[in-house]
C-alpha positions in Angstrom: 28.8 15.8 7.0 27.3 14.3 3.8 24.8 11.4 3.5 26.9 10.3 0.1 29.7 9.8 2.4 28.4 6.7 3.9 30.3 3.6 4.7 29.9 0.1 4.7 29.5 -1.9 7.6 29.7 -5.5 8.3 27.1 -7.9 5.9 23.8 -8.6 7.5 22.8 -12.3 7.1 19.5 -14.2 7.2 20.3 -16.6 10.4 16.6 -18.0 10.3 16.9 -19.3 6.8 16.8 -22.6 6.2 18.7 -24.4 3.9 18.3 -27.9 1.7 15.5 -28.5 -1.1 13.9 -25.1 -1.6 10.3 -27.5 -2.0 10.5 -28.1 2.1 12.8 -25.1 3.1 9.2 -23.9 5.0 7.6 -26.9 6.9 10.8 -27.8 8.1 11.8 -24.1 9.4 7.6 -24.9 11.2 8.9 -27.5 12.6 11.8 -26.6 14.0 10.7 -23.5 15.6 10.3 -23.4 19.5 6.6 -23.8 20.6 5.0 -22.3 22.9 2.0 -24.2 25.3 -1.2 -22.6 25.2 -1.2 -21.5 28.9 1.5 -19.8 28.4 0.4 -17.9 25.0 -2.5 -16.0 27.5 0.2 -14.9 29.4 1.5 -13.2 26.7 0.6 -9.9 24.8 1.8 -8.7 21.5 1.6 -5.3 20.1 0.5 -5.0 16.5 0.4 -1.5 14.6 -1.8 -1.2 11.5 -5.2 -3.2 10.2 -4.7 -3.5 6.9 -4.6 -7.1 5.4 -1.3 -8.0 7.0 -2.5 -6.4 10.3 -5.5 -7.3 10.9 -5.0 -11.1 9.9 -1.7 -10.7 11.9 -4.2 -9.8 15.1 -7.4 -11.8 14.7 -4.6 -15.0 14.3 -2.9 -14.5 17.1 -5.5 -13.5 19.2 -6.7 -17.0 17.9 -4.0 -18.5 19.0 -4.2 -17.6 22.3 -2.0 -14.7 22.8 -3.4 -11.3 24.4 -3.0 -8.7 21.4 -3.2 -4.8 21.4 -4.3 -3.5 17.5 -3.4 0.0 16.3 -4.6 2.1 14.0 -4.9 5.9 13.1 -8.5 5.6 11.0 -11.6 5.7 12.6 -12.1 1.6 11.9 -9.7 -0.8 11.3 -12.2 -1.2 7.5 -10.7 2.0 6.3 -6.8 0.5 6.2 -5.6 1.4 2.5 -5.6 -2.7 1.6 -9.6 -1.8 0.6 -8.0 0.4 -2.0 -6.6 -2.8 -4.0 -8.5 -3.3 -6.7 -7.4 -5.9 -9.5 -6.9 -9.7 -7.8 -4.2 -11.7 -5.3 -2.3 -14.5 -7.2 -2.3 -18.1 -6.4 -0.9 -21.1 -7.9 -4.0 -23.3 -8.0 -3.8 -23.7 -11.8 -7.7 -23.7 -12.1 -7.5 -23.2 -15.9 -4.8 -25.7 -16.1 -2.7 -24.0 -18.6 0.4 -25.2 -17.0 0.2 -22.8 -13.8 2.1 -24.6 -10.5 4.2 -23.6 -7.1 7.1 -23.3 -9.0 6.4 -21.5 -12.4 4.6 -18.6 -9.4 7.7 -18.7 -8.0 10.1 -18.4 -10.7 8.1 -15.3 -12.1 7.7 -13.7 -9.2 11.4 -14.0 -8.9 11.9 -12.9 -12.3 9.5 -10.3 -12.1 11.8 -9.0 -9.4 14.7 -8.8 -11.4 16.5 -11.2 -9.9 17.2 -8.9 -6.6 14.7 -10.9 -4.0 15.4 -14.1 -1.5 14.5 -17.7 -3.1 13.7 -18.6 0.5 11.0 -16.1 0.9 9.6 -16.1 -2.7 9.1 -20.2 -2.7 7.0 -19.7 0.6 4.6 -17.2 -0.5 4.0 -19.1 -3.4 3.2 -22.3 -1.1 1.1 -20.5 0.8 -1.2 -18.5 -2.3 -2.9 -21.9 -2.2 -4.1 -21.5 1.4 -5.0 -18.1 1.1 -7.8 -18.7 -1.1 -8.9 -21.5 0.5 -8.9 -19.4 4.1 -11.2 -16.4 2.6 -13.2 -18.5 0.3 -14.3 -19.8 4.0 -14.7 -16.5 5.5 -16.9 -15.6 2.5 -15.3 -13.6 0.7 -17.4 -13.5 -2.9 -14.7 -14.4 -5.3 -16.0 -13.8 -8.9 -17.2 -17.4 -10.8 -17.1 -19.4 -13.8 -20.3 -20.4 -15.0 -20.4 -24.2 -13.6 -20.0 -22.3 -10.5 -15.7 -22.5 -9.5 -13.2 -19.5 -8.9 -12.5 -17.5 -12.0 -9.1 -16.6 -12.7 -7.8 -13.9 -15.2 -4.1 -12.2 -16.1 -2.0 -9.5 -14.1 1.6 -8.4 -15.8 4.4 -10.9 -15.5 2.7 -13.9 -16.4 1.4 -15.7 -19.1 -1.3 -18.3 -17.2 -4.4 -16.5 -15.4 -3.9 -17.3 -11.8 -5.6 -14.1 -10.4 -8.1 -14.6 -8.2 -11.0 -11.5 -8.1 -14.1 -9.8 -6.9 -15.0 -7.2 -9.6 -12.3 -4.2 -9.4 -13.1 -4.6 -5.6 -10.4 -7.7 -4.7 -8.8 -5.4 -1.5 -11.8 -4.5 0.1 -13.4 -7.8 0.0 -10.7 -9.3 1.3 -10.3 -6.5 3.9 -13.9 -7.4 5.1 -12.7 -11.1 5.1 -10.0 -10.0 7.3 -12.0 -6.9 10.1 -14.2 -9.9 10.6 -12.2 -11.9 12.2 -10.6 -9.1 13.6 -13.9 -8.2 14.5 -14.4 -11.8 16.3 -11.9 -11.7 18.9 -11.9 -8.2 19.4 -15.5 -9.7 20.8 -14.3 -12.5 22.5 -11.7 -10.0 24.4 -8.2 -11.7 22.5 -7.8 -7.9 20.8 -8.0 -4.9 22.7 -8.7 -1.9 19.7 -7.2 1.4 19.5 -8.7 3.2 17.0 -7.6 6.8 15.9 -3.9 6.4 18.0 -0.4 6.9 15.8 2.4 5.2 16.5 5.5 7.7 17.0 8.2 6.0 18.7 9.6 2.7 19.4 10.5 1.4 23.2 13.8 -0.6 23.1 14.8 -2.4 26.4 18.0 -4.2 27.2 18.2 -4.3 23.1 14.8 -5.6 22.1 11.5 -4.2 21.2 9.2 -4.1 23.9 6.6 -1.3 23.0 5.5 1.6 21.5 4.6 5.2 21.8 0.8 6.3 20.8 -0.8 9.1 20.3 -4.3 9.6 21.1 -5.5 12.0 17.6 -8.7 12.8 19.9 -7.6 13.8 22.9 -3.2 14.5 22.4 -2.9 12.4 25.1 1.3 10.6 24.7 0.9 7.2 26.4 3.1 4.2 26.3 1.9 0.5 25.5 4.0 -2.2 27.0 4.7 -5.9 25.2 6.1 -8.6 24.8 7.0 -8.1 21.4 5.6 -5.2 18.4 4.7 -6.5 14.7 4.5 -3.0 12.9 2.4 -3.8 10.0 1.9 0.1 8.3 2.3 -0.4 4.9 4.4 1.4 2.5 6.2 4.8 2.2 4.8 5.8 -1.4 3.4 9.4 -0.6 7.5 10.6 0.2 6.5 11.6 -3.6 3.6 13.6 -2.5 1.4 12.3 -5.7 1.0 8.5 -5.7 -2.3 6.4 -5.4 -2.1 5.9 -1.7 -4.6 7.4 0.7 -3.6 10.2 2.1 -2.8 9.4 5.3 -0.4 6.6 4.3 2.8 7.2 5.9 6.4 6.1 6.9 6.4 7.6 10.8 6.1 3.9 12.6 8.6 1.9 10.5 10.9 5.6 10.0 10.9 5.6 14.4 11.8 2.2 14.0 14.6 2.3 12.2 15.7 5.3 13.8 15.8 3.1 17.0 18.5 0.7 15.0 16.1 -1.2 12.6 17.5 -1.9 9.4 15.6 0.0 6.1 16.4 -2.1 3.6 15.9 -1.0 -0.7 14.7 2.5 0.0 15.1 3.0 -3.9 12.8 -0.2 -4.9 9.8 2.2 -5.8 7.0 0.4 -8.4 5.4 3.3 -10.9 1.8 1.7 -11.6 1.3 2.0 -15.2 -2.3 2.4 -15.2 -3.3 5.8 -13.1 -5.6 8.2 -13.8 -3.6 11.2 -15.5 -2.7 14.4 -13.2 -4.9 17.1 -14.2 -3.3 20.1 -12.5 -1.7 21.6 -8.9 -4.8 21.3 -7.1 -4.7 17.7 -6.9 -3.5 15.1 -3.5 -3.0 11.9 -5.0 -4.0 9.9 -7.7 -5.8 7.3 -9.2 -5.3 3.5 -9.5 -6.7 2.2 -12.3 -6.2 -1.5 -11.7 -3.9 -3.9 -13.7 -6.5 -5.8 -14.6 -7.8 -3.5 -17.2 -4.8 -4.1 -19.3 -6.0 -8.2 -19.5 -8.8 -7.0 -22.4 -8.0 -3.2 -22.8 -5.1 -2.5 -25.4 -2.4 0.7 -25.0 -2.0 2.5 -27.8 -0.9 6.3 -29.0 -1.2 7.9 -32.3 1.4 7.1 -34.5 2.7 10.2 -35.3 3.5 12.8 -32.7 1.4 16.2 -32.1 -1.8 14.3 -33.9 -4.5 15.5 -31.5 -7.2 14.0 -33.1 -10.2 12.6 -30.9 -8.9 8.7 -30.5 -12.2 7.4 -32.4 -11.4 9.5 -35.0 -7.6 8.2 -35.4 -8.0 4.7 -37.9 -6.3 2.1 -36.7 -3.4 2.2 -39.3 -2.6 5.4 -37.5 -2.2 3.6 -33.8 1.2 2.7 -32.4 0.2 0.0 -29.5 3.4 0.0 -28.7 3.3 -2.5 -25.8 2.1 -5.8 -28.6 4.9 -4.5 -30.8 7.7 -4.1 -28.6 6.5 -7.3 -26.7 5.0 -9.8 -28.4 5.0 -12.6 -26.4 3.5 -10.8 -23.7 1.8 -7.6 -25.0 0.1 -5.9 -22.5 0.4 -8.1 -20.1 4.3 -6.6 -19.3 5.3 -6.3 -16.0 4.2 -2.5 -14.6 7.9 -1.6 -14.2 8.0 -2.3 -18.1 4.8 -1.3 -19.6 5.6 2.4 -17.5 8.6 3.2 -19.1 7.7 2.6 -22.2 4.9 4.8 -21.5 7.3 7.7 -20.6 9.0 6.7 -23.1 6.5 7.6 -26.3 5.4 10.6 -24.1 9.1 12.1 -24.4 9.0 11.7 -28.1 5.7 13.7 -28.5 3.1 11.1 -29.1 1.5 11.4 -25.3 -2.3 12.0 -25.6 -4.7 14.2 -23.5 -4.5 18.1 -22.4 -0.9 17.6 -20.8 0.7 15.1 -23.4 1.3 13.0 -20.8 -0.9 10.3 -21.5 -1.6 6.9 -23.6 -4.8 5.4 -24.1 -6.2 2.2 -22.6 -8.3 1.6 -25.4 -11.9 -1.3 -24.7 -13.4 -1.2 -27.8 -12.2 -4.4 -29.5 -13.7 -6.8 -26.2 -16.6 -4.9 -26.1 -16.8 -5.8 -29.5 -16.1 -9.4 -29.3 -17.9 -10.4 -26.1 -20.8 -7.0 -25.8 -20.3 -4.2 -22.9 -22.6 -7.0 -20.3 -20.0 -9.0 -20.2 -17.1 -6.3 -19.7 -19.5 -4.7 -17.3 -19.2 -7.8 -15.7 -15.7 -8.1 -15.0 -14.8 -4.7 -14.0 -18.0 -2.0 -14.2 -17.2 -0.4 -11.0 -13.8 0.3 -12.4 -15.4 1.6 -15.0 -17.8 4.4 -13.6 -15.0 5.6 -11.1 -13.1 6.6 -14.0 -16.4 8.1 -15.6 -17.2 10.2 -12.7 -13.3 11.1 -12.0 -12.7 12.5 -15.9 -16.9 13.1 -16.8 -15.8 10.9 -20.2 -17.5 7.2 -20.9 -14.6 4.4 -21.3 -17.1 2.0 -23.1 -17.5 4.5 -25.6 -14.2 6.6 -25.8 -10.3 5.2 -24.4 -9.3 5.8 -21.0 -6.7 8.1 -20.9 -3.8 6.2 -18.2 -0.1 7.7 -16.9 3.0 5.7 -14.6 2.2 6.8 -11.0 3.8 5.9 -7.8 2.2 3.0 -6.3 3.9 0.8 -4.3 7.1 0.2 -2.7 9.3 -2.8 -2.4 11.9 -1.6 -0.2 10.9 -1.6 4.0 12.5 -3.0 6.9 15.1 -5.6 6.4 13.4 -8.5 8.5 14.9 -12.0 7.8 12.9 -15.7 7.2 10.9 -15.2 10.3 9.8 -11.7 9.0 12.0 -10.6 12.4 13.8 -7.2 12.1 17.5 -6.3 13.0 16.3 -5.2 16.5 14.9 -8.2 18.3 10.8 -8.8 19.3 10.0 -6.7 16.5 8.2 -8.3 13.7 7.8 -6.8 10.2 4.9 -7.9 7.9 3.2 -7.0 4.6 4.8 -4.0 2.8 6.3 -2.5 5.4 8.8 -5.0 5.3 11.2 -5.7 2.4 11.1 -9.6 1.4 9.7 -11.1 -1.2 9.0 -8.8 -4.0 12.8 -8.0 -5.0 13.1 -4.7 -7.1 10.1 -5.3 -9.1 6.2 -6.3 -7.8 4.4 -8.5 -9.8 0.7 -7.5 -10.0 -1.7 -9.3 -8.1 1.0 -10.2 -5.5 0.8 -7.3 -2.2 -2.6 -8.9 -1.5 -1.2 -11.9 -1.1 2.2 -11.5 0.4 0.1 -8.9 3.1 -2.9 -12.4 3.7 0.7 -14.8 3.8 2.5 -12.7 6.6 -0.7 -12.2 8.6 -2.6 -15.6 8.2 0.1 -18.1 8.1 3.9 -17.1 8.8 3.9 -14.6 11.2 1.9 -17.0 13.6 4.2 -19.6 13.0 7.8 -18.2 13.6 6.7 -15.5 16.1 6.6 -18.3 19.0 10.0 -18.9 18.4 11.0 -15.6 20.1 8.5 -15.3 22.1 9.2 -19.3 23.7 12.6 -17.8 25.2 12.2 -14.4 25.5 8.6 -14.0 27.0 7.2 -13.5 30.2 10.4 -10.4 31.0 8.2 -7.9 32.5 9.0 -3.6 31.8 7.4 -1.6 34.4 5.8 1.2 32.8 8.6 3.7 34.6 11.7 2.1 33.7 14.0 4.4 31.6 13.5 3.4 28.5 10.2 4.2 29.0 10.5 7.3 30.0 12.8 8.8 27.4 10.5 7.4 24.6 7.6 9.8 25.9 9.4 12.4 26.4 10.9 12.7 22.7 7.5 12.2 21.5 6.2 14.9 23.3 9.8 17.2 22.6 9.2 16.4 19.2 5.7 17.5 19.0 7.0 20.8 21.1 9.0 21.6 18.5 6.9 21.4 16.1 4.4 23.4 17.6 6.6 26.0 18.8 8.3 27.1 15.4 5.2 29.2 14.2 7.1 29.7 10.6 5.2 30.8 7.8 5.1 27.7 5.3 2.7 25.4 5.8 3.2 21.2 6.3 1.5 20.7 2.7 4.2 23.0 0.7 7.0 21.2 1.8 5.7 17.8 1.0 5.2 19.1 -2.7 8.2 20.3 -3.4 9.7 17.5 -1.9 7.1 15.3 -3.8 8.3 17.1 -6.7 12.3 16.4 -5.6 11.8 12.5 -5.3 9.5 12.2 -8.5 11.6 14.5 -10.7 15.1 13.0 -9.4 14.1 9.5 -7.5 11.1 8.7 -9.5 10.9 6.7 -13.0 14.0 7.1 -14.2 17.0 8.1 -12.2 20.6 9.4 -13.3 23.6 10.3 -11.2 23.4 14.2 -11.9 19.9 14.6 -11.0 20.4 12.4 -7.6 23.6 14.1 -6.4 21.3 17.1 -6.8 18.2 15.6 -4.8 20.6 15.1 -2.5 22.0 18.6 -2.2 18.5 19.9 -1.8 16.7 17.6 0.6 18.7 18.9 3.5 18.2 22.5 2.6 14.6 21.5 2.4 14.7 19.7 5.9 16.6 22.7 7.7 14.1 24.6 6.6 11.1 22.9 7.3 12.4 22.6 11.3 13.1 26.9 11.0 9.9 28.0 9.2 7.3 26.0 9.0 3.7 26.8 10.8 1.6 24.1 12.6 -1.4 25.7 13.4 -3.5 25.0 16.9 -1.9 22.2 19.7 -0.8 19.1 20.7 -4.1 18.5 22.8 -6.5 18.3 20.2 -7.8 16.9 17.2 -4.9 18.5 15.1 -4.8 17.3 10.8 -1.7 19.8 10.7 0.5 18.5 13.4 -0.1 14.8 12.1 1.5 15.7 8.7 4.1 18.2 10.2 5.2 14.8 11.9 4.8 12.6 8.9 6.8 15.1 6.5 9.6 15.6 9.4 10.1 11.4 8.2 9.5 11.6 4.7 12.0 14.7 4.5 14.4 12.5 5.7 13.8 8.8 4.5 14.0 10.9 0.7 17.6 11.3 1.6 18.1 7.9 2.1 15.9 6.7 -0.9 18.2 8.4 -3.1 21.9 7.9 -1.9 20.3 4.2 -1.9 19.4 5.0 -5.6 23.0 6.7 -6.1 24.8 4.4 -4.5 23.1 1.2 -7.1 24.8 2.8 -10.3 22.9 -0.1 -12.0 19.2 -1.0 -13.3 16.6 -3.1 -11.9 13.1 -3.6 -11.6 11.7 -0.5 -10.6 15.2 1.4 -10.2 16.2 2.5 -13.4 20.0 4.4 -14.1 19.9 6.1 -17.0 23.6 5.2 -17.0 22.7 1.3 -17.0 20.2 0.7 -20.0 20.9 -1.8 -23.5 20.4 -1.0 -26.6 17.2 -1.3 -26.7 16.3 0.7 -23.7 15.8 -2.0 -21.1 17.6 -2.3 -17.4 20.6 -3.6 -17.4 21.8 -5.3 -14.2 25.2 -5.5 -12.7 24.8 -9.1 -11.3 28.3 -8.6 -10.7 28.8 -5.8 -8.1 25.3 -5.4 -6.9 23.3 -9.2 -6.2 22.7 -8.1 -2.6 19.9 -6.3 -0.6 21.6 -3.0 0.7 20.6 -2.5 4.3 20.9 0.9 5.7 21.5 1.5 9.4 21.1 4.9 11.2 23.2 7.0 12.7 21.8 10.4 12.8 19.6 12.3 11.0 22.7 14.9 10.2 25.1 12.0 9.7 26.3 9.6 7.1 24.6 6.0 7.0 26.5 2.5 7.2 25.5 -0.1 4.4 25.3 -3.7 5.4 24.6 -5.7 2.4 22.8 -9.5 1.8 24.2 -11.9 -0.1 21.8 -13.0 -2.5 22.1 -16.6 -3.1 20.1 -18.2 -6.5 20.0 -22.0 -6.9 17.2 -22.4 -8.6 16.8 -19.5 -10.9 20.0 -18.6 -12.7 19.5 -14.4 -13.2 19.4 -13.9 -16.7 18.8 -10.7 -18.9 14.5 -10.2 -18.2 12.8 -10.4 -21.7 9.3 -10.2 -22.0 9.5 -10.0 -26.0 
């Protein structure tokens, strides 16, 4: 059966979401949850998979509350989580600049930036909590940039006309992760958290319809072992590496989320992929990943291309009158600070018109000459110095002397496992936080909001809401030899044995590259009906070839990175098909999902609010059978959907 023959099932409803005034919904939900007394917390065991900002902060906070926590990561240290790569900053509605910011304005900007495809309740809660996050991180010693008088500094990011982004040069993710890491390490030392580095989750254990544990493989010894608890928390990040080339670390994958999806967790809005406008362009087939240049650079950098197609003069030889500052021309109100989806499409369009720069023609300039002339090189270096150094080391070009060359690339995924207001998935007892869930960003994430959501979920939301589930469902023991546990372990072992036994002729990476090319070509910045149908024909063929012709050297009882990658690519091959189906069924354009057939006369995304104001939550029915679509209607009471304009 073709994936295109999907069926529509019963609507999915967020029953945890409160009603009433939006300003008090979170406070009323916090008061309404059942509490677990301290003595009982010590008897309850929570499994947290992932140690980035969401997972690290959640594990530390849950242990601080008294729960017993087991924390898993496939890296050799929690400090290597991909959150460390975030550069530009974290949003918070503190209004330190006195420029008109507020909780409501952050809420409004986020709903609008997501092209009216996010839940109002979740987004308002995120805006409220943003203020507490900064206080928490400052108390931990996170070295945010400060103004001359000692106050925390702010800078602007895309999609906003106020300065609300707190930052630590271009290392914000690293510094925030170190704060969460030290809190986690404190609990490891105190005995509240048991840490399992170099362990990869390969299966979710479901008993009587509830998530009760995971099966993990020790990546050093190959040992497969089940770990049981009262609840499971997934904080395993996004799935951007389905495109092969992305700004994500090579280890980032969808396996934990996908294995949960195969066990019954709905996967929501998989087609919502964020293309980041400021990445170093592709330089050749040898590349295995792309490098992000922080969106913060668009604060002072001006984006332009030659006004004339085919003008290959060095940038400093092109006079001002022969340059097209196309973002400033097209979007005078926001200029270079339009949201990422809009900036990315604009860059693609000028390159498609023959005005792209660099060896491939797939690049635009990001020029700092004006700000260097106005403020001086030392001031620019103080704000962006490490980013400039990184660019120079990778490209061999000095951005103080010549403009950077940038081009859009896959960066973040707004889709993920469906969760309710409590962050609980469609499987009771399985909670999903950070980028692994779908809840807060709609069809497009505003810059500097990923770190905000990860820490909000981990420090403040989950520790409050998970107790409501545990108060009712905790203390129910599951034996290590229970049939569901043994079956999950057997499924993992069988899958590994199958991968090792194929002994085909193609490498894992060759399949991943081909899948990535299909996804970028047909489900990337611009999607068409014909292209998506072509992808939906080719991906199943590629998946079948993978299971017949992949070659995975080595064994399963040792460190075997080929085996790790093979399991992850197998999951990407299934996810890729669902992404294309989701993009095909949504015949509107919204945010990062741009259907060429659905655009305004001036080339902007044209939503279809009458038919698509819902989150698409997909139910897995088998690898070669069509999934079931469950729709969650999105209700807008405070921000009226309108044509999104940044002009």
